C-alpha positions as CSV (number, residue, x, y, z in Angstrom):
1,X,-1.0,27.5,9.6
2,X,-3.1,25.3,11.7
3,X,-2.6,23.7,15.1
4,X,-1.7,20.4,13.4
5,X,1.2,21.8,11.2
6,X,4.3,23.6,11.4
7,X,5.7,25.8,8.7
8,X,8.0,22.7,7.6
9,X,5.4,20.0,7.7
10,X,2.6,18.8,5.5
11,X,-0.8,19.0,7.2
12,X,-1.3,15.7,9.2
13,X,-4.6,13.7,8.9
14,X,-6.6,13.3,12.1
15,X,-7.5,9.8,11.5
16,X,-3.7,8.5,11.3
17,X,-2.1,7.9,14.5
18,X,0.8,10.3,15.3
19,X,3.2,7.5,16.3
20,X,3.2,5.4,13.1
21,X,6.6,3.7,12.3
22,X,7.9,1.6,9.6
23,X,8.3,-2.2,10.4
24,X,8.5,-5.4,8.6
25,X,6.0,-8.3,8.9
26,X,7.6,-11.8,8.3
27,X,5.1,-14.5,7.5
28,X,6.1,-18.2,7.9
29,X,4.4,-20.8,5.9
30,X,5.1,-24.5,5.5
31,X,8.4,-25.3,3.6
32,X,9.2,-28.0,1.3
33,X,10.4,-30.1,4.0
34,X,7.5,-29.3,6.5
35,X,6.8,-33.1,7.1
36,X,10.4,-34.3,7.3
37,X,10.9,-36.5,10.4
38,X,14.2,-37.8,9.7
39,X,17.6,-36.3,10.3
40,X,19.8,-35.1,13.3
41,X,18.4,-31.6,13.3
42,X,14.6,-32.6,13.8
43,X,14.9,-33.6,17.5
44,X,16.0,-30.2,18.7
45,X,14.5,-28.0,15.9
46,X,11.8,-26.5,18.1
47,X,14.1,-25.5,21.1
48,X,16.6,-24.0,18.5
49,X,13.7,-22.0,17.0
50,X,12.5,-20.8,20.3
51,X,16.0,-19.8,21.4
52,X,16.4,-18.0,18.1
53,X,13.2,-16.1,18.5
54,X,14.2,-15.2,22.1
55,X,17.5,-14.0,20.9
56,X,15.8,-11.8,18.4
57,X,13.4,-10.4,20.8
58,X,16.1,-9.5,23.3
59,X,18.3,-7.8,20.7
60,X,15.2,-5.7,19.7
61,X,14.9,-7.0,16.2
62,X,11.8,-9.0,16.8
63,X,9.1,-6.7,18.4
64,X,6.7,-9.7,18.5
65,X,6.4,-13.2,17.2
66,X,4.2,-16.2,17.5
67,X,2.5,-19.0,15.8
68,X,-0.6,-19.0,13.7
69,X,-2.8,-21.7,15.1
70,X,-5.3,-22.4,12.4
71,X,-4.9,-25.1,9.7
72,X,-4.1,-22.6,7.0
73,X,-0.7,-22.5,5.1
74,X,0.6,-19.8,7.4
75,X,2.3,-21.1,10.6
76,X,4.0,-18.0,12.1
77,X,4.3,-14.2,12.2
78,X,6.8,-11.8,13.5
79,X,7.1,-7.9,13.5
80,X,10.8,-7.0,12.7
81,X,12.5,-3.7,13.4
82,X,15.1,-3.2,10.5
83,X,16.4,-0.7,8.1
84,X,15.2,-2.3,5.0
85,X,13.3,-5.4,3.7
86,X,16.5,-7.1,2.7
87,X,17.8,-6.8,6.3
88,X,14.4,-8.1,7.8
89,X,14.5,-11.0,5.2
90,X,18.2,-11.8,6.4
91,X,17.1,-11.9,10.0
92,X,14.1,-13.9,9.4
93,X,15.7,-16.5,7.2
94,X,18.1,-17.1,9.9
95,X,15.6,-19.0,11.8
96,X,16.6,-22.6,12.1
97,X,13.3,-23.8,10.7
98,X,13.8,-21.7,7.5
99,X,17.5,-22.9,7.2
100,X,16.2,-26.4,7.6
101,X,13.7,-26.0,4.8
102,X,10.8,-26.8,7.1
103,X,9.6,-23.2,6.9
104,X,9.4,-20.5,4.1
105,X,9.4,-16.9,4.9
106,X,8.3,-13.7,3.1
107,X,8.7,-10.2,4.4
108,X,6.4,-7.2,3.9
109,X,6.8,-3.7,4.7
110,X,4.2,-2.0,6.9
111,X,3.5,1.1,8.8
112,X,2.1,0.4,12.4
113,X,1.6,2.3,15.4
114,X,4.9,2.4,17.4
115,X,5.7,-0.9,19.3
116,X,8.7,0.7,21.1
117,X,6.8,0.3,24.5
118,X,5.8,-3.2,23.9
119,X,7.5,-5.6,26.3
120,X,7.9,-9.3,26.0
121,X,8.7,-11.0,29.3
122,X,10.6,-14.4,29.6
123,X,10.7,-14.3,33.4
């Protein structure tokens, strides 16, 4: 037995951080209605999206979120804490932009260093 293992554990590789956790990466891209400028929901869509993101952050579901600012097909990203990819997709699909068809979302599982100490401040 080495210093890095206990009788019940497999040996740990030194080049992998100790605090790796499972998360889900949600990637937002332009949806079929990306360029729609008509309709009652267009005028207040951005404020509703920002409120949604803040709600998810404050609930601990979104650990970080933000826009992708180049001119490629991706327009946003979030890291989601959820129990499954299906749960993460349900959370991300509730975004007002996704619901309106202006955005599409895809979710991928990832192992990342723990984000539990990351703080997003709104004040």
